[in-house]
Each structure stands twice: as C-alpha cells, then as structure tokens.
C-alpha positions as CSV (number, residue, x, y, z in Angstrom):
1,X,-49.0,31.6,-55.3
2,X,-51.8,32.5,-52.7
3,X,-53.3,36.5,-52.8
4,X,-56.1,35.5,-50.6
5,X,-56.7,35.9,-47.0
6,X,-57.7,33.3,-44.7
7,X,-61.7,33.1,-43.3
8,X,-60.3,30.5,-40.7
9,X,-59.2,32.9,-38.0
10,X,-58.6,30.2,-35.5
11,X,-54.8,28.9,-34.0
12,X,-53.3,25.3,-34.8
13,X,-53.8,23.1,-31.9
14,X,-51.0,21.2,-30.5
15,X,-53.4,18.1,-29.5
16,X,-55.2,17.9,-32.8
17,X,-53.2,15.2,-34.4
18,X,-53.9,11.4,-35.3
19,X,-50.7,8.9,-36.9
20,X,-51.3,6.2,-39.1
21,X,-48.2,3.9,-39.6
22,X,-49.0,1.6,-42.6
23,X,-48.4,-2.4,-40.6
24,X,-47.4,-0.3,-37.4
25,X,-50.4,-0.1,-35.3
26,X,-48.8,-0.4,-31.8
27,X,-46.4,2.6,-32.5
28,X,-49.7,5.1,-33.9
29,X,-51.7,5.0,-31.1
30,X,-49.6,5.1,-28.4
31,X,-48.5,8.6,-30.2
32,X,-47.9,11.2,-27.7
33,X,-45.9,14.1,-30.1
34,X,-44.9,14.2,-33.5
35,X,-42.6,16.7,-35.2
36,X,-43.2,18.1,-37.9
37,X,-40.0,18.3,-40.4
38,X,-38.1,20.9,-41.2
39,X,-37.1,21.2,-44.9
40,X,-34.8,23.3,-46.5
41,X,-34.4,24.6,-50.5
42,X,-30.7,24.6,-51.4
43,X,-29.6,27.9,-53.3
44,X,-27.6,27.6,-56.5
45,X,-25.0,29.9,-56.2
46,X,-24.7,32.7,-59.4
47,X,-22.3,35.3,-60.2
48,X,-22.9,37.7,-63.1
49,X,-19.9,40.3,-63.7
50,X,-18.2,40.9,-60.1
51,X,-21.7,40.3,-58.3
52,X,-22.0,36.6,-56.6
53,X,-26.0,36.1,-56.0
54,X,-28.1,33.4,-54.9
55,X,-31.0,31.8,-56.7
56,X,-33.4,29.2,-55.5
57,X,-32.1,25.7,-55.8
58,X,-33.1,22.6,-56.7
59,X,-32.7,20.4,-54.0
60,X,-35.1,20.3,-51.4
61,X,-33.4,18.6,-48.0
62,X,-35.6,17.3,-45.0
63,X,-35.2,16.9,-41.5
64,X,-36.0,13.5,-39.4
65,X,-39.5,13.3,-38.2
66,X,-39.9,12.3,-34.8
67,X,-41.9,10.5,-32.3
68,X,-42.9,10.3,-28.9
69,X,-44.6,7.5,-27.7
70,X,-45.9,6.0,-24.8
71,X,-44.6,2.4,-23.9
72,X,-46.6,0.0,-23.2
73,X,-46.6,-2.8,-19.7
74,X,-45.4,-5.4,-22.4
75,X,-43.3,-3.1,-24.1
76,X,-45.2,-4.3,-27.7
77,X,-45.4,-1.0,-29.6
78,X,-41.3,-0.2,-28.1
79,X,-40.1,-4.2,-29.3
80,X,-42.6,-2.6,-32.9
81,X,-39.9,-0.3,-33.4
82,X,-36.8,-2.2,-32.4
83,X,-37.7,-5.1,-34.4
84,X,-38.0,-3.2,-37.6
85,X,-35.0,-1.7,-37.2
86,X,-33.8,-5.3,-36.7
87,X,-35.2,-6.8,-39.9
88,X,-33.8,-3.5,-42.1
89,X,-30.4,-4.4,-40.4
90,X,-30.6,-8.1,-41.4
91,X,-32.4,-8.2,-44.7
92,X,-32.2,-7.0,-48.4
93,X,-36.1,-6.0,-48.9
94,X,-37.3,-3.1,-48.8
95,X,-38.6,-2.9,-45.3
96,X,-39.7,1.0,-45.6
97,X,-43.4,1.7,-44.7
98,X,-45.2,4.8,-45.3
99,X,-47.5,7.0,-42.8
100,X,-50.3,9.8,-42.2
101,X,-50.1,12.4,-39.8
102,X,-53.6,14.0,-39.7
103,X,-54.2,17.6,-38.2
104,X,-56.9,18.0,-36.3
105,X,-59.0,21.3,-35.9
106,X,-60.7,22.3,-33.1
107,X,-63.6,20.1,-33.4
108,X,-61.0,17.2,-33.8
109,X,-62.4,16.6,-37.8
110,X,-59.2,16.6,-40.3
111,X,-58.1,19.7,-41.4
112,X,-54.7,18.5,-42.9
113,X,-53.5,15.2,-44.0
114,X,-49.3,15.1,-44.1
115,X,-48.3,12.0,-45.9
116,X,-44.9,10.1,-45.7
117,X,-43.2,8.2,-47.9
118,X,-40.8,5.0,-47.6
119,X,-40.2,5.6,-43.7
120,X,-37.8,3.9,-41.6
121,X,-36.4,4.2,-38.1
122,X,-33.2,5.3,-37.6
123,X,-33.2,6.0,-34.0
124,X,-34.5,4.7,-30.9
125,X,-34.2,6.3,-27.5
126,X,-32.7,4.7,-24.3
127,X,-35.6,3.6,-21.9
128,X,-34.2,4.8,-18.6
129,X,-35.8,2.8,-15.5
130,X,-35.2,4.5,-11.7
131,X,-36.8,2.9,-8.6
132,X,-35.4,6.1,-7.0
133,X,-37.9,8.1,-8.2
134,X,-41.1,9.1,-6.1
135,X,-44.0,9.8,-8.5
136,X,-44.3,7.1,-10.9
137,X,-44.1,8.7,-14.3
138,X,-44.7,6.5,-17.2
139,X,-42.3,5.4,-20.0
140,X,-41.9,7.3,-23.0
141,X,-39.7,6.7,-25.9
142,X,-38.5,8.8,-28.9
143,X,-38.4,7.3,-32.2
144,X,-36.7,8.9,-34.8
145,X,-37.4,8.5,-38.7
146,X,-36.1,9.0,-42.4
147,X,-38.1,9.6,-45.4
148,X,-38.1,9.7,-48.9
149,X,-40.7,12.7,-49.7
150,X,-43.9,14.2,-47.6
151,X,-46.3,16.3,-48.5
152,X,-49.3,18.1,-47.2
153,X,-52.4,17.6,-49.0
C-alpha cells in the first residue's frame, strides 16, 4: 500500500485517451468515449459468537466496458462490431480479443495503460435515422463489452 503523497498535482483529463482493439482498427480509430469499468469485491460473511461481520472476499466482479464511437459514412466500424457479434453467435471458436486503453497526460504522453483480456461484444445500440432533425448530428453508437480481466499497468 502506498503511503507517499503524489508529486503530480495535475488532474486527469477525460479527453486524453487512445483505444486499441486487436483486429478491430475501425472501432478504435473512431472511439469518442470509453467508460473504464467499475469493479467490486464481494464480501465474505463471518460470524464469531453472537456477532456477524464481513471480511474482504476473494471474488472481484467487473462491470462492462462501454465504448461510444462515431459511425463512419460506410458504417465500417459499426459493421465491424455487428459482424463480430454474428461470428460469435454462429461459431464454436473463441473469438475474444484483447484491448488496450492508453490514458494520456496533459502533454499527450501515455500515463497509464489499461489492458483488457478476453474482450467480446455483448450489446450494440440501435442507430436512429431521423430526417426531421434540423441540424446534422452525426451518428454515434454505443457498444458494450464483457471481458475476462483488466489490469492497470
């Protein structure tokens, strides 16, 4: 456990990131938002005489990785996830991938690297086409991924 005070007093910027998904370059290039998943540690209930108390458990639960990306005019990146999901559903192969999230400093240098292992898509949001809108807002899609493990390097 760290007991030293940080020397870097700069706050983390939410716009400083780069995403790399192995074998899926169109998804990574147009990623506009990534939500670093939360994790929780289950508790292990224990009892002693007439008192119940909790101890730190031995299971970590990871929430999903959520990625928002701008959909290209040819829908290449949307179809990349779409086809990946279809391949998973129709194949007996392990079609998981690894991904890396590079968190950048205010000078665009890599500060931390978050490595996701065993990544696969579980949800791809709908795209809404609406001719009644006044201003053109380019389509964004949200994709949800499960994974085996992630670590911060």
